[in-house]
N, CA, C and O atoms as a Maestro MAE file, in Angstrom:
{
 s_m_m2io_version
 :::
 2.0.0
}

f_m_ct {
 s_m_title
 :::
 protein
 m_atom[348] {
  # First column is atom index #
  i_m_mmod_type
  r_m_x_coord
  r_m_y_coord
  r_m_z_coord
  i_m_residue_number
  s_m_chain_name
  s_m_pdb_residue_name
  s_m_pdb_atom_name
  i_m_atomic_number
  :::
  1 25 60.007 103.543 -178.365 1 A "MET " " N  " 7
  2 3 60.874 104.642 -177.304 1 A "MET " " CA " 6
  3 2 60.544 103.956 -176.327 1 A "MET " " C  " 6
  4 15 59.724 103.038 -176.306 1 A "MET " " O  " 8
  5 25 61.388 104.522 -175.181 2 A "SER " " N  " 7
  6 3 61.973 103.636 -174.255 2 A "SER " " CA " 6
  7 2 60.880 104.560 -172.452 2 A "SER " " C  " 6
  8 15 60.564 105.706 -172.132 2 A "SER " " O  " 8
  9 25 60.736 103.285 -171.890 3 A "GLY " " N  " 7
  10 3 59.909 103.443 -170.957 3 A "GLY " " CA " 6
  11 2 60.022 105.154 -170.120 3 A "GLY " " C  " 6
  12 15 59.129 105.954 -169.841 3 A "GLY " " O  " 8
  13 25 61.188 105.200 -169.958 4 A "LYS " " N  " 7
  14 3 61.034 106.875 -169.306 4 A "LYS " " CA " 6
  15 2 60.567 107.955 -170.555 4 A "LYS " " C  " 6
  16 15 59.657 108.761 -170.362 4 A "LYS " " O  " 8
  17 25 61.080 107.897 -171.468 5 A "HIS " " N  " 7
  18 3 60.600 109.097 -172.834 5 A "HIS " " CA " 6
  19 2 58.846 108.808 -172.370 5 A "HIS " " C  " 6
  20 15 58.366 109.754 -171.746 5 A "HIS " " O  " 8
  21 25 58.020 107.780 -172.585 6 A "ILE " " N  " 7
  22 3 56.896 107.793 -172.229 6 A "ILE " " CA " 6
  23 2 56.603 108.285 -171.197 6 A "ILE " " C  " 6
  24 15 56.233 109.434 -171.444 6 A "ILE " " O  " 8
  25 25 56.545 108.066 -170.065 7 A "ASN " " N  " 7
  26 3 56.818 108.770 -168.497 7 A "ASN " " CA " 6
  27 2 57.100 110.062 -168.800 7 A "ASN " " C  " 6
  28 15 56.252 110.769 -168.256 7 A "ASN " " O  " 8
  29 25 58.160 110.933 -169.622 8 A "ALA " " N  " 7
  30 3 58.326 112.182 -169.473 8 A "ALA " " CA " 6
  31 2 56.880 112.596 -170.213 8 A "ALA " " C  " 6
  32 15 56.212 113.468 -169.657 8 A "ALA " " O  " 8
  33 25 56.494 112.137 -171.162 9 A "LYS " " N  " 7
  34 3 55.504 112.949 -172.037 9 A "LYS " " CA " 6
  35 2 54.156 112.534 -171.470 9 A "LYS " " C  " 6
  36 15 53.169 113.015 -172.027 9 A "LYS " " O  " 8
  37 25 53.999 111.844 -170.607 10 A "GLN " " N  " 7
  38 3 52.658 111.764 -169.517 10 A "GLN " " CA " 6
  39 2 52.959 112.431 -168.716 10 A "GLN " " C  " 6
  40 15 52.229 113.402 -168.517 10 A "GLN " " O  " 8
  41 25 54.095 112.262 -167.913 11 A "TYR " " N  " 7
  42 3 54.344 113.631 -166.788 11 A "TYR " " CA " 6
  43 2 54.304 115.054 -167.636 11 A "TYR " " C  " 6
  44 15 53.752 115.927 -166.967 11 A "TYR " " O  " 8
  45 25 54.652 115.415 -168.657 12 A "TRP " " N  " 7
  46 3 54.659 116.978 -168.934 12 A "TRP " " CA " 6
  47 2 52.950 116.841 -169.404 12 A "TRP " " C  " 6
  48 15 52.197 117.693 -168.932 12 A "TRP " " O  " 8
  49 25 52.425 115.893 -170.221 13 A "ARG " " N  " 7
  50 3 50.953 116.403 -170.481 13 A "ARG " " CA " 6
  51 2 50.424 116.581 -169.211 13 A "ARG " " C  " 6
  52 15 50.107 117.748 -168.985 13 A "ARG " " O  " 8
  53 25 50.265 115.937 -168.477 14 A "ALA " " N  " 7
  54 3 49.332 115.897 -166.902 14 A "ALA " " CA " 6
  55 2 50.155 117.255 -166.315 14 A "ALA " " C  " 6
  56 15 49.225 118.002 -166.012 14 A "ALA " " O  " 8
  57 25 51.147 117.814 -166.064 15 A "ASN " " N  " 7
  58 3 51.646 118.962 -165.980 15 A "ASN " " CA " 6
  59 2 50.781 120.103 -166.051 15 A "ASN " " C  " 6
  60 15 50.132 120.775 -165.249 15 A "ASN " " O  " 8
  61 25 51.101 120.086 -167.886 16 A "LEU " " N  " 7
  62 3 50.223 121.483 -168.501 16 A "LEU " " CA " 6
  63 2 49.115 121.196 -168.126 16 A "LEU " " C  " 6
  64 15 48.694 122.178 -167.516 16 A "LEU " " O  " 8
  65 25 48.258 120.281 -168.132 17 A "ARG " " N  " 7
  66 3 46.337 120.133 -167.757 17 A "ARG " " CA " 6
  67 2 46.372 120.758 -166.470 17 A "ARG " " C  " 6
  68 15 45.742 121.767 -166.156 17 A "ARG " " O  " 8
  69 25 47.359 119.916 -165.548 18 A "LEU " " N  " 7
  70 3 46.767 120.689 -164.254 18 A "LEU " " CA " 6
  71 2 47.315 122.144 -163.955 18 A "LEU " " C  " 6
  72 15 46.977 122.737 -162.930 18 A "LEU " " O  " 8
  73 25 48.095 122.644 -164.803 19 A "MET " " N  " 7
  74 3 48.553 123.805 -164.363 19 A "MET " " CA " 6
  75 2 47.717 124.626 -165.038 19 A "MET " " C  " 6
  76 15 47.378 125.649 -164.444 19 A "MET " " O  " 8
  77 25 47.173 124.384 -166.451 20 A "ALA " " N  " 7
  78 3 45.588 125.005 -166.999 20 A "ALA " " CA " 6
  79 2 44.644 124.832 -166.413 20 A "ALA " " C  " 6
  80 15 43.725 125.607 -166.676 20 A "ALA " " O  " 8
  81 25 44.372 123.690 -165.279 21 A "ILE " " N  " 7
  82 3 43.052 123.823 -164.533 21 A "ILE " " CA " 6
  83 2 43.543 124.610 -163.295 21 A "ILE " " C  " 6
  84 15 42.583 124.856 -162.565 21 A "ILE " " O  " 8
  85 25 44.538 125.017 -162.882 22 A "LEU " " N  " 7
  86 3 44.640 125.888 -161.586 22 A "LEU " " CA " 6
  87 2 44.967 127.112 -162.111 22 A "LEU " " C  " 6
  88 15 44.775 128.048 -161.335 22 A "LEU " " O  " 8
  89 25 45.530 127.470 -163.510 23 A "LEU " " N  " 7
  90 3 45.341 128.869 -163.974 23 A "LEU " " CA " 6
  91 2 43.802 129.149 -164.073 23 A "LEU " " C  " 6
  92 15 43.259 130.180 -163.676 23 A "LEU " " O  " 8
  93 25 43.279 128.252 -164.567 24 A "ALA " " N  " 7
  94 3 41.908 128.673 -164.749 24 A "ALA " " CA " 6
  95 2 41.139 129.367 -163.278 24 A "ALA " " C  " 6
  96 15 40.805 130.547 -163.178 24 A "ALA " " O  " 8
  97 25 40.998 128.495 -162.400 25 A "ILE " " N  " 7
  98 3 40.786 128.374 -161.178 25 A "ILE " " CA " 6
  99 2 41.212 129.760 -160.826 25 A "ILE " " C  " 6
  100 15 40.262 130.531 -160.690 25 A "ILE " " O  " 8
  101 25 42.494 130.317 -160.629 26 A "TRP " " N  " 7
  102 3 43.090 131.104 -160.138 26 A "TRP " " CA " 6
  103 2 42.577 132.489 -160.715 26 A "TRP " " C  " 6
  104 15 42.526 133.478 -159.984 26 A "TRP " " O  " 8
  105 25 42.215 132.530 -161.984 27 A "ALA " " N  " 7
  106 3 41.934 133.566 -162.925 27 A "ALA " " CA " 6
  107 2 40.043 133.850 -162.654 27 A "ALA " " C  " 6
  108 15 39.331 134.853 -162.702 27 A "ALA " " O  " 8
  109 25 39.843 132.687 -162.424 28 A "LEU " " N  " 7
  110 3 38.215 132.995 -161.927 28 A "LEU " " CA " 6
  111 2 37.804 133.706 -160.339 28 A "LEU " " C  " 6
  112 15 36.823 134.287 -159.874 28 A "LEU " " O  " 8
  113 25 38.774 133.406 -159.978 29 A "VAL " " N  " 7
  114 3 39.045 133.954 -157.989 29 A "VAL " " CA " 6
  115 2 39.054 134.985 -158.460 29 A "VAL " " C  " 6
  116 15 38.010 135.633 -158.534 29 A "VAL " " O  " 8
  117 25 40.442 135.543 -159.007 30 A "SER " " N  " 7
  118 3 40.764 136.748 -159.007 30 A "SER " " CA " 6
  119 2 39.933 137.840 -159.632 30 A "SER " " C  " 6
  120 15 39.543 138.883 -159.106 30 A "SER " " O  " 8
  121 25 39.757 137.436 -160.746 31 A "PHE " " N  " 7
  122 3 39.136 138.192 -161.361 31 A "PHE " " CA " 6
  123 2 37.555 138.460 -161.508 31 A "PHE " " C  " 6
  124 15 36.926 139.480 -161.790 31 A "PHE " " O  " 8
  125 25 37.125 137.023 -161.180 32 A "GLY " " N  " 7
  126 3 35.589 136.660 -161.149 32 A "GLY " " CA " 6
  127 2 35.278 137.303 -159.756 32 A "GLY " " C  " 6
  128 15 34.615 138.330 -159.609 32 A "GLY " " O  " 8
  129 25 35.846 136.558 -158.748 33 A "ALA " " N  " 7
  130 3 35.297 136.971 -157.504 33 A "ALA " " CA " 6
  131 2 35.609 138.518 -156.889 33 A "ALA " " C  " 6
  132 15 34.854 138.977 -156.032 33 A "ALA " " O  " 8
  133 25 36.553 139.146 -157.287 34 A "GLY " " N  " 7
  134 3 36.611 140.310 -156.789 34 A "GLY " " CA " 6
  135 2 36.473 141.598 -158.010 34 A "GLY " " C  " 6
  136 15 36.846 142.761 -157.857 34 A "GLY " " O  " 8
  137 25 35.890 141.061 -159.117 35 A "ILE " " N  " 7
  138 3 35.573 142.376 -160.000 35 A "ILE " " CA " 6
  139 2 34.429 142.004 -160.867 35 A "ILE " " C  " 6
  140 15 33.724 142.900 -161.334 35 A "ILE " " O  " 8
  141 25 34.151 140.571 -161.159 36 A "VAL " " N  " 7
  142 3 32.695 140.472 -162.430 36 A "VAL " " CA " 6
  143 2 31.374 140.436 -161.144 36 A "VAL " " C  " 6
  144 15 30.458 141.259 -161.130 36 A "VAL " " O  " 8
  145 25 31.557 139.103 -159.938 37 A "PHE " " N  " 7
  146 3 30.651 138.798 -159.378 37 A "PHE " " CA " 6
  147 2 30.509 139.750 -157.894 37 A "PHE " " C  " 6
  148 15 29.892 139.352 -156.906 37 A "PHE " " O  " 8
  149 25 31.198 141.037 -157.984 38 A "ALA " " N  " 7
  150 3 31.522 141.511 -156.602 38 A "ALA " " CA " 6
  151 2 30.070 142.275 -156.340 38 A "ALA " " C  " 6
  152 15 29.800 142.346 -155.141 38 A "ALA " " O  " 8
  153 25 29.275 142.744 -157.056 39 A "GLU " " N  " 7
  154 3 27.920 143.143 -156.659 39 A "GLU " " CA " 6
  155 2 27.086 141.848 -156.031 39 A "GLU " " C  " 6
  156 15 26.414 141.967 -155.006 39 A "GLU " " O  " 8
  157 25 27.214 140.485 -156.826 40 A "ALA " " N  " 7
  158 3 26.218 139.510 -156.223 40 A "ALA " " CA " 6
  159 2 27.322 138.986 -154.372 40 A "ALA " " C  " 6
  160 15 26.834 138.733 -153.271 40 A "ALA " " O  " 8
  161 25 28.060 138.999 -154.575 41 A "LEU " " N  " 7
  162 3 28.913 138.373 -153.667 41 A "LEU " " CA " 6
  163 2 29.184 139.899 -152.503 41 A "LEU " " C  " 6
  164 15 29.902 139.837 -151.505 41 A "LEU " " O  " 8
  165 25 28.506 141.032 -152.901 42 A "ASN " " N  " 7
  166 3 28.218 142.309 -151.395 42 A "ASN " " CA " 6
  167 2 27.232 141.637 -150.954 42 A "ASN " " C  " 6
  168 15 27.347 141.202 -149.809 42 A "ASN " " O  " 8
  169 25 26.385 141.441 -151.463 43 A "GLN " " N  " 7
  170 3 25.062 141.149 -150.483 43 A "GLN " " CA " 6
  171 2 25.538 140.599 -149.132 43 A "GLN " " C  " 6
  172 15 25.090 141.232 -148.176 43 A "GLN " " O  " 8
  173 25 26.411 139.478 -148.803 44 A "PHE " " N  " 7
  174 3 26.716 138.612 -148.110 44 A "PHE " " CA " 6
  175 2 28.039 139.303 -147.296 44 A "PHE " " C  " 6
  176 15 28.856 140.045 -147.841 44 A "PHE " " O  " 8
  177 25 28.074 138.802 -145.553 45 A "ARG " " N  " 7
  178 3 29.042 139.574 -145.558 45 A "ARG " " CA " 6
  179 2 30.165 138.527 -144.621 45 A "ARG " " C  " 6
  180 15 29.776 137.410 -144.283 45 A "ARG " " O  " 8
  181 25 31.405 138.958 -144.298 46 A "ILE " " N  " 7
  182 3 31.964 138.150 -143.469 46 A "ILE " " CA " 6
  183 2 33.260 139.049 -142.471 46 A "ILE " " C  " 6
  184 15 34.325 139.593 -142.762 46 A "ILE " " O  " 8
  185 25 32.501 138.845 -141.220 47 A "GLY " " N  " 7
  186 3 33.242 139.748 -140.242 47 A "GLY " " CA " 6
  187 2 33.015 141.226 -140.636 47 A "GLY " " C  " 6
  188 15 33.953 141.970 -140.921 47 A "GLY " " O  " 8
  189 25 31.993 141.528 -140.636 48 A "GLY " " N  " 7
  190 3 31.405 143.182 -141.177 48 A "GLY " " CA " 6
  191 2 31.633 143.454 -142.463 48 A "GLY " " C  " 6
  192 15 30.705 144.024 -143.037 48 A "GLY " " O  " 8
  193 25 32.772 143.175 -143.208 49 A "PHE " " N  " 7
  194 3 33.127 143.044 -144.680 49 A "PHE " " CA " 6
  195 2 32.044 142.447 -145.944 49 A "PHE " " C  " 6
  196 15 31.628 141.295 -145.824 49 A "PHE " " O  " 8
  197 25 31.715 143.086 -146.865 50 A "LYS " " N  " 7
  198 3 31.458 142.709 -147.673 50 A "LYS " " CA " 6
  199 2 31.908 141.574 -148.754 50 A "LYS " " C  " 6
  200 15 32.886 141.678 -149.495 50 A "LYS " " O  " 8
  201 25 30.932 140.379 -148.697 51 A "LEU " " N  " 7
  202 3 32.026 139.393 -149.369 51 A "LEU " " CA " 6
  203 2 33.140 139.431 -150.653 51 A "LEU " " C  " 6
  204 15 34.307 139.060 -150.777 51 A "LEU " " O  " 8
  205 25 31.791 140.311 -151.852 52 A "GLY " " N  " 7
  206 3 32.960 141.039 -152.286 52 A "GLY " " CA " 6
  207 2 34.289 141.633 -152.072 52 A "GLY " " C  " 6
  208 15 35.273 141.068 -152.549 52 A "GLY " " O  " 8
  209 25 34.398 142.646 -151.443 53 A "PHE " " N  " 7
  210 3 35.324 143.070 -150.878 53 A "PHE " " CA " 6
  211 2 36.857 142.101 -150.153 53 A "PHE " " C  " 6
  212 15 38.086 142.051 -150.114 53 A "PHE " " O  " 8
  213 25 35.515 141.444 -149.664 54 A "TYR " " N  " 7
  214 3 36.649 140.327 -148.472 54 A "TYR " " CA " 6
  215 2 37.480 139.083 -149.808 54 A "TYR " " C  " 6
  216 15 38.565 138.531 -149.628 54 A "TYR " " O  " 8
  217 25 36.716 138.940 -150.888 55 A "PHE " " N  " 7
  218 3 37.395 138.061 -151.748 55 A "PHE " " CA " 6
  219 2 38.623 138.770 -152.255 55 A "PHE " " C  " 6
  220 15 39.788 138.399 -152.114 55 A "PHE " " O  " 8
  221 25 38.168 139.878 -152.885 56 A "ALA " " N  " 7
  222 3 39.068 140.864 -153.524 56 A "ALA " " CA " 6
  223 2 40.257 140.853 -152.927 56 A "ALA " " C  " 6
  224 15 41.292 140.542 -153.515 56 A "ALA " " O  " 8
  225 25 40.183 141.248 -151.509 57 A "GLN " " N  " 7
  226 3 41.149 141.591 -150.666 57 A "GLN " " CA " 6
  227 2 42.082 140.435 -150.091 57 A "GLN " " C  " 6
  228 15 43.295 140.435 -150.303 57 A "GLN " " O  " 8
  229 25 41.393 139.385 -149.301 58 A "GLN " " N  " 7
  230 3 41.958 138.166 -148.501 58 A "GLN " " CA " 6
  231 2 41.530 136.725 -148.953 58 A "GLN " " C  " 6
  232 15 42.324 135.784 -148.952 58 A "GLN " " O  " 8
  233 25 40.360 136.631 -149.298 59 A "GLY " " N  " 7
  234 3 40.042 134.963 -149.885 59 A "GLY " " CA " 6
  235 2 40.696 134.790 -151.161 59 A "GLY " " C  " 6
  236 15 41.156 133.671 -151.384 59 A "GLY " " O  " 8
  237 25 40.838 135.785 -152.137 60 A "SER " " N  " 7
  238 3 41.623 135.358 -153.286 60 A "SER " " CA " 6
  239 2 43.278 135.110 -152.861 60 A "SER " " C  " 6
  240 15 43.906 134.499 -153.725 60 A "SER " " O  " 8
  241 25 43.841 135.398 -151.976 61 A "ILE " " N  " 7
  242 3 45.255 135.051 -151.145 61 A "ILE " " CA " 6
  243 2 44.660 133.898 -150.852 61 A "ILE " " C  " 6
  244 15 44.962 133.110 -151.748 61 A "ILE " " O  " 8
  245 25 44.064 133.454 -150.171 62 A "TYR " " N  " 7
  246 3 43.855 132.121 -149.346 62 A "TYR " " CA " 6
  247 2 43.494 131.234 -150.800 62 A "TYR " " C  " 6
  248 15 44.060 130.153 -150.638 62 A "TYR " " O  " 8
  249 25 43.069 131.230 -151.623 63 A "VAL " " N  " 7
  250 3 42.569 130.326 -152.435 63 A "VAL " " CA " 6
  251 2 44.045 130.300 -153.413 63 A "VAL " " C  " 6
  252 15 44.039 129.308 -154.143 63 A "VAL " " O  " 8
  253 25 45.205 131.108 -153.569 64 A "PHE " " N  " 7
  254 3 46.522 131.048 -154.097 64 A "PHE " " CA " 6
  255 2 47.255 130.293 -153.403 64 A "PHE " " C  " 6
  256 15 47.866 129.365 -153.932 64 A "PHE " " O  " 8
  257 25 47.315 130.501 -152.349 65 A "VAL " " N  " 7
  258 3 48.039 129.649 -151.566 65 A "VAL " " CA " 6
  259 2 47.737 127.732 -151.216 65 A "VAL " " C  " 6
  260 15 48.432 126.716 -151.228 65 A "VAL " " O  " 8
  261 25 46.282 128.082 -150.932 66 A "LEU " " N  " 7
  262 3 46.050 126.156 -151.280 66 A "LEU " " CA " 6
  263 2 46.415 125.813 -152.804 66 A "LEU " " C  " 6
  264 15 46.895 124.693 -152.982 66 A "LEU " " O  " 8
  265 25 46.207 126.832 -154.192 67 A "LEU " " N  " 7
  266 3 46.237 126.053 -155.254 67 A "LEU " " CA " 6
  267 2 47.755 125.296 -155.240 67 A "LEU " " C  " 6
  268 15 47.897 124.120 -155.575 67 A "LEU " " O  " 8
  269 25 49.021 126.294 -154.732 68 A "THR " " N  " 7
  270 3 50.264 125.984 -154.459 68 A "THR " " CA " 6
  271 2 50.745 125.117 -153.695 68 A "THR " " C  " 6
  272 15 51.918 124.743 -153.676 68 A "THR " " O  " 8
  273 25 49.764 124.706 -152.943 69 A "PHE " " N  " 7
  274 3 49.957 123.561 -151.961 69 A "PHE " " CA " 6
  275 2 49.555 122.257 -152.910 69 A "PHE " " C  " 6
  276 15 50.234 121.296 -153.270 69 A "PHE " " O  " 8
  277 25 48.393 122.561 -153.127 70 A "TYR " " N  " 7
  278 3 47.963 121.583 -153.962 70 A "TYR " " CA " 6
  279 2 48.830 120.916 -155.247 70 A "TYR " " C  " 6
  280 15 49.150 119.745 -155.451 70 A "TYR " " O  " 8
  281 25 49.095 122.222 -156.082 71 A "TYR " " N  " 7
  282 3 50.268 121.685 -157.259 71 A "TYR " " CA " 6
  283 2 51.208 121.102 -156.253 71 A "TYR " " C  " 6
  284 15 51.226 119.889 -156.462 71 A "TYR " " O  " 8
  285 25 51.740 121.308 -155.582 72 A "ALA " " N  " 7
  286 3 53.417 120.567 -155.222 72 A "ALA " " CA " 6
  287 2 52.891 119.066 -154.561 72 A "ALA " " C  " 6
  288 15 53.601 118.060 -154.577 72 A "ALA " " O  " 8
  289 25 51.513 119.116 -153.982 73 A "TRP " " N  " 7
  290 3 51.239 117.742 -153.430 73 A "TRP " " CA " 6
  291 2 50.953 116.805 -154.693 73 A "TRP " " C  " 6
  292 15 51.302 115.641 -154.886 73 A "TRP " " O  " 8
  293 25 50.201 117.688 -155.503 74 A "ARG " " N  " 7
  294 3 49.793 116.507 -157.131 74 A "ARG " " CA " 6
  295 2 50.966 116.155 -157.745 74 A "ARG " " C  " 6
  296 15 51.176 114.999 -158.112 74 A "ARG " " O  " 8
  297 25 52.118 117.469 -157.956 75 A "MET " " N  " 7
  298 3 53.039 116.841 -158.631 75 A "MET " " CA " 6
  299 2 53.753 115.776 -158.287 75 A "MET " " C  " 6
  300 15 54.373 115.013 -159.027 75 A "MET " " O  " 8
  301 25 53.606 115.750 -156.767 76 A "ASN " " N  " 7
  302 3 54.723 114.757 -156.150 76 A "ASN " " CA " 6
  303 2 54.158 113.134 -156.651 76 A "ASN " " C  " 6
  304 15 54.849 112.259 -157.173 76 A "ASN " " O  " 8
  305 25 52.562 113.067 -156.274 77 A "ARG " " N  " 7
  306 3 52.034 112.178 -156.379 77 A "ARG " " CA " 6
  307 2 52.719 111.745 -157.435 77 A "ARG " " C  " 6
  308 15 53.631 110.926 -157.319 77 A "ARG " " O  " 8
  309 25 52.199 112.449 -159.014 78 A "LEU " " N  " 7
  310 3 52.449 111.890 -160.426 78 A "LEU " " CA " 6
  311 2 53.785 111.834 -160.438 78 A "LEU " " C  " 6
  312 15 54.106 111.086 -161.361 78 A "LEU " " O  " 8
  313 25 54.690 112.231 -159.900 79 A "GLU " " N  " 7
  314 3 56.174 111.606 -160.089 79 A "GLU " " CA " 6
  315 2 55.890 110.343 -159.792 79 A "GLU " " C  " 6
  316 15 55.761 109.394 -160.566 79 A "GLU " " O  " 8
  317 25 55.790 110.378 -158.498 80 A "ARG " " N  " 7
  318 3 55.636 108.572 -157.840 80 A "ARG " " CA " 6
  319 2 55.104 107.586 -158.465 80 A "ARG " " C  " 6
  320 15 55.486 106.421 -158.570 80 A "ARG " " O  " 8
  321 25 53.715 108.398 -159.096 81 A "GLU " " N  " 7
  322 3 53.049 107.324 -160.057 81 A "GLU " " CA " 6
  323 2 53.814 106.679 -161.231 81 A "GLU " " C  " 6
  324 15 53.792 105.496 -161.570 81 A "GLU " " O  " 8
  325 25 54.726 108.055 -161.969 82 A "LEU " " N  " 7
  326 3 55.168 107.457 -163.172 82 A "LEU " " CA " 6
  327 2 56.579 107.129 -163.012 82 A "LEU " " C  " 6
  328 15 57.310 106.837 -163.959 82 A "LEU " " O  " 8
  329 25 56.931 107.182 -161.846 83 A "ASP " " N  " 7
  330 3 58.543 106.186 -161.415 83 A "ASP " " CA " 6
  331 2 59.370 107.688 -162.140 83 A "ASP " " C  " 6
  332 15 59.977 107.641 -163.210 83 A "ASP " " O  " 8
  333 25 59.258 108.659 -161.491 84 A "LEU " " N  " 7
  334 3 59.851 109.774 -162.001 84 A "LEU " " CA " 6
  335 2 60.498 110.418 -160.961 84 A "LEU " " C  " 6
  336 15 61.213 111.370 -161.273 84 A "LEU " " O  " 8
  337 25 60.389 110.055 -159.581 85 A "HIS " " N  " 7
  338 3 60.533 111.146 -158.520 85 A "HIS " " CA " 6
  339 2 62.100 110.894 -157.985 85 A "HIS " " C  " 6
  340 15 62.636 109.794 -158.114 85 A "HIS " " O  " 8
  341 25 62.677 111.879 -157.455 86 A "GLU " " N  " 7
  342 3 63.747 111.982 -156.888 86 A "GLU " " CA " 6
  343 2 64.059 111.140 -155.578 86 A "GLU " " C  " 6
  344 15 63.150 110.995 -154.761 86 A "GLU " " O  " 8
  345 25 64.960 110.735 -155.409 87 A "ASP " " N  " 7
  346 3 65.082 109.691 -154.174 87 A "ASP " " CA " 6
  347 2 65.795 110.552 -153.250 87 A "ASP " " C  " 6
  348 15 66.105 110.136 -152.133 87 A "ASP " " O  " 8
  :::
 }
 m_bond[347] {
  # First column is bond index #
  i_m_from
  i_m_to
  i_m_order
  :::
  1 1 2 1
  2 2 3 1
  3 3 4 2
  4 3 5 1
  5 5 6 1
  6 6 7 1
  7 7 8 2
  8 7 9 1
  9 9 10 1
  10 10 11 1
  11 11 12 2
  12 11 13 1
  13 13 14 1
  14 14 15 1
  15 15 16 2
  16 15 17 1
  17 17 18 1
  18 18 19 1
  19 19 20 2
  20 19 21 1
  21 21 22 1
  22 22 23 1
  23 23 24 2
  24 23 25 1
  25 25 26 1
  26 26 27 1
  27 27 28 2
  28 27 29 1
  29 29 30 1
  30 30 31 1
  31 31 32 2
  32 31 33 1
  33 33 34 1
  34 34 35 1
  35 35 36 2
  36 35 37 1
  37 37 38 1
  38 38 39 1
  39 39 40 2
  40 39 41 1
  41 41 42 1
  42 42 43 1
  43 43 44 2
  44 43 45 1
  45 45 46 1
  46 46 47 1
  47 47 48 2
  48 47 49 1
  49 49 50 1
  50 50 51 1
  51 51 52 2
  52 51 53 1
  53 53 54 1
  54 54 55 1
  55 55 56 2
  56 55 57 1
  57 57 58 1
  58 58 59 1
  59 59 60 2
  60 59 61 1
  61 61 62 1
  62 62 63 1
  63 63 64 2
  64 63 65 1
  65 65 66 1
  66 66 67 1
  67 67 68 2
  68 67 69 1
  69 69 70 1
  70 70 71 1
  71 71 72 2
  72 71 73 1
  73 73 74 1
  74 74 75 1
  75 75 76 2
  76 75 77 1
  77 77 78 1
  78 78 79 1
  79 79 80 2
  80 79 81 1
  81 81 82 1
  82 82 83 1
  83 83 84 2
  84 83 85 1
  85 85 86 1
  86 86 87 1
  87 87 88 2
  88 87 89 1
  89 89 90 1
  90 90 91 1
  91 91 92 2
  92 91 93 1
  93 93 94 1
  94 94 95 1
  95 95 96 2
  96 95 97 1
  97 97 98 1
  98 98 99 1
  99 99 100 2
  100 99 101 1
  101 101 102 1
  102 102 103 1
  103 103 104 2
  104 103 105 1
  105 105 106 1
  106 106 107 1
  107 107 108 2
  108 107 109 1
  109 109 110 1
  110 110 111 1
  111 111 112 2
  112 111 113 1
  113 113 114 1
  114 114 115 1
  115 115 116 2
  116 115 117 1
  117 117 118 1
  118 118 119 1
  119 119 120 2
  120 119 121 1
  121 121 122 1
  122 122 123 1
  123 123 124 2
  124 123 125 1
  125 125 126 1
  126 126 127 1
  127 127 128 2
  128 127 129 1
  129 129 130 1
  130 130 131 1
  131 131 132 2
  132 131 133 1
  133 133 134 1
  134 134 135 1
  135 135 136 2
  136 135 137 1
  137 137 138 1
  138 138 139 1
  139 139 140 2
  140 139 141 1
  141 141 142 1
  142 142 143 1
  143 143 144 2
  144 143 145 1
  145 145 146 1
  146 146 147 1
  147 147 148 2
  148 147 149 1
  149 149 150 1
  150 150 151 1
  151 151 152 2
  152 151 153 1
  153 153 154 1
  154 154 155 1
  155 155 156 2
  156 155 157 1
  157 157 158 1
  158 158 159 1
  159 159 160 2
  160 159 161 1
  161 161 162 1
  162 162 163 1
  163 163 164 2
  164 163 165 1
  165 165 166 1
  166 166 167 1
  167 167 168 2
  168 167 169 1
  169 169 170 1
  170 170 171 1
  171 171 172 2
  172 171 173 1
  173 173 174 1
  174 174 175 1
  175 175 176 2
  176 175 177 1
  177 177 178 1
  178 178 179 1
  179 179 180 2
  180 179 181 1
  181 181 182 1
  182 182 183 1
  183 183 184 2
  184 183 185 1
  185 185 186 1
  186 186 187 1
  187 187 188 2
  188 187 189 1
  189 189 190 1
  190 190 191 1
  191 191 192 2
  192 191 193 1
  193 193 194 1
  194 194 195 1
  195 195 196 2
  196 195 197 1
  197 197 198 1
  198 198 199 1
  199 199 200 2
  200 199 201 1
  201 201 202 1
  202 202 203 1
  203 203 204 2
  204 203 205 1
  205 205 206 1
  206 206 207 1
  207 207 208 2
  208 207 209 1
  209 209 210 1
  210 210 211 1
  211 211 212 2
  212 211 213 1
  213 213 214 1
  214 214 215 1
  215 215 216 2
  216 215 217 1
  217 217 218 1
  218 218 219 1
  219 219 220 2
  220 219 221 1
  221 221 222 1
  222 222 223 1
  223 223 224 2
  224 223 225 1
  225 225 226 1
  226 226 227 1
  227 227 228 2
  228 227 229 1
  229 229 230 1
  230 230 231 1
  231 231 232 2
  232 231 233 1
  233 233 234 1
  234 234 235 1
  235 235 236 2
  236 235 237 1
  237 237 238 1
  238 238 239 1
  239 239 240 2
  240 239 241 1
  241 241 242 1
  242 242 243 1
  243 243 244 2
  244 243 245 1
  245 245 246 1
  246 246 247 1
  247 247 248 2
  248 247 249 1
  249 249 250 1
  250 250 251 1
  251 251 252 2
  252 251 253 1
  253 253 254 1
  254 254 255 1
  255 255 256 2
  256 255 257 1
  257 257 258 1
  258 258 259 1
  259 259 260 2
  260 259 261 1
  261 261 262 1
  262 262 263 1
  263 263 264 2
  264 263 265 1
  265 265 266 1
  266 266 267 1
  267 267 268 2
  268 267 269 1
  269 269 270 1
  270 270 271 1
  271 271 272 2
  272 271 273 1
  273 273 274 1
  274 274 275 1
  275 275 276 2
  276 275 277 1
  277 277 278 1
  278 278 279 1
  279 279 280 2
  280 279 281 1
  281 281 282 1
  282 282 283 1
  283 283 284 2
  284 283 285 1
  285 285 286 1
  286 286 287 1
  287 287 288 2
  288 287 289 1
  289 289 290 1
  290 290 291 1
  291 291 292 2
  292 291 293 1
  293 293 294 1
  294 294 295 1
  295 295 296 2
  296 295 297 1
  297 297 298 1
  298 298 299 1
  299 299 300 2
  300 299 301 1
  301 301 302 1
  302 302 303 1
  303 303 304 2
  304 303 305 1
  305 305 306 1
  306 306 307 1
  307 307 308 2
  308 307 309 1
  309 309 310 1
  310 310 311 1
  311 311 312 2
  312 311 313 1
  313 313 314 1
  314 314 315 1
  315 315 316 2
  316 315 317 1
  317 317 318 1
  318 318 319 1
  319 319 320 2
  320 319 321 1
  321 321 322 1
  322 322 323 1
  323 323 324 2
  324 323 325 1
  325 325 326 1
  326 326 327 1
  327 327 328 2
  328 327 329 1
  329 329 330 1
  330 330 331 1
  331 331 332 2
  332 331 333 1
  333 333 334 1
  334 334 335 1
  335 335 336 2
  336 335 337 1
  337 337 338 1
  338 338 339 1
  339 339 340 2
  340 339 341 1
  341 341 342 1
  342 342 343 1
  343 343 344 2
  344 343 345 1
  345 345 346 1
  346 346 347 1
  347 347 348 2
  :::
 }
}
């Protein structure tokens, strides 16, 4: 196998692993914090709103945006590490 082919396999393995991890975080935050853990989170307040409501409405959006930026940053770094980046 050529070096590029090995790098491409490593890239896709790392990419799929990262996507699975970020998808799990996304599911936990959106489903978990907004629905499953809402009662426990509602004991705390942010800006006068119950924390469960806040996570369901605002907090999860912030987490999703941060996950998107992290994914872009991590994939750029991985492409440089495996010498697959575009100049």
